[in-house]
C-alpha positions as CSV (number, residue, x, y, z in Angstrom):
1,M,23.4,66.9,9.1
2,D,26.3,66.4,6.7
3,F,29.0,68.8,5.5
4,V,27.1,69.6,2.2
5,Q,24.0,70.6,4.1
6,I,26.0,72.8,6.5
7,L,27.7,74.3,3.5
8,G,24.4,75.0,1.8
9,L,22.9,76.5,5.0
10,T,25.9,78.7,5.5
11,A,25.9,79.9,1.9
12,G,22.1,80.6,2.0
13,S,22.5,82.4,5.3
14,C,25.2,84.7,3.9
15,T,23.3,85.6,0.7
16,T,20.0,86.1,2.6
17,I,21.5,88.2,5.4
18,A,23.0,90.5,2.7
19,F,19.5,91.9,2.1
20,L,19.0,92.9,5.8
21,P,21.0,96.2,5.6
22,Q,19.0,97.4,2.6
23,V,15.7,96.5,4.2
24,I,16.7,98.4,7.4
25,K,18.1,101.4,5.4
26,T,14.9,101.6,3.3
27,W,12.7,101.3,6.3
28,K,14.5,104.1,8.2
29,S,14.8,106.5,5.3
30,R,11.3,105.8,4.0
31,S,12.8,106.1,0.5
32,A,13.1,103.4,-2.1
33,K,13.8,105.7,-5.0
34,D,17.1,104.1,-5.8
35,L,15.6,100.5,-5.9
36,S,14.6,99.1,-9.3
37,L,11.0,98.0,-9.4
38,G,11.7,95.7,-12.4
39,M,14.7,94.1,-10.8
40,F,13.0,93.4,-7.5
41,S,9.9,92.1,-9.3
42,F,11.9,89.6,-11.3
43,F,14.1,88.8,-8.4
44,C,11.1,87.9,-6.2
45,F,9.6,85.8,-8.9
46,G,12.9,83.9,-9.4
47,V,13.3,83.4,-5.6
48,L,9.7,82.1,-5.5
49,L,10.6,79.6,-8.2
50,W,13.8,78.5,-6.3
51,L,11.6,78.0,-3.2
52,I,9.2,75.8,-5.1
53,Y,12.1,73.9,-6.5
54,G,13.5,73.4,-3.0
55,I,10.2,72.1,-1.8
56,Y,10.0,69.6,-4.6
57,Q,13.5,68.5,-4.0
58,H,13.1,68.4,-0.2
59,D,16.3,70.5,0.0
60,I,16.3,72.2,3.4
61,P,19.1,74.8,2.7
62,V,17.3,75.9,-0.6
63,I,13.9,76.1,1.1
64,G,15.2,78.0,4.2
65,A,17.4,80.5,2.3
66,N,14.8,81.2,-0.4
67,L,11.9,81.5,2.1
68,V,13.7,84.2,4.1
69,T,15.2,85.9,1.0
70,L,11.7,86.0,-0.5
71,M,10.4,87.7,2.7
72,L,13.2,90.3,2.7
73,A,13.1,91.0,-1.1
74,S,9.3,91.2,-1.0
75,T,9.6,93.7,1.9
76,L,11.8,95.8,-0.3
77,L,9.4,95.5,-3.2
78,F,6.5,96.5,-0.9
79,F,8.6,99.6,0.3
80,K,9.2,100.5,-3.4
81,L,5.5,100.5,-4.0
82,R,4.6,102.2,-0.7
83,F,7.3,104.9,-0.4
84,K,6.5,106.9,-3.5
85,D,9.2,109.5,-4.1
């Protein structure tokens, strides 16, 4: 693994892990009233496109980061639809 891949994996890990506190907070509070449905819908779609791009490019950092980010962001989107306030 070269420096550029390590850099990409580190960057992807940081931006992906950033979603974890929001997922945990939303899960514990059972409230997603402050989350924007439109923003998370578009964000999930954009991350899905990045994931597809990464697959086509065989870019492991892009695939890994966007796969996990899509799971976390989709979880928040699910909470937004599930926890009606």
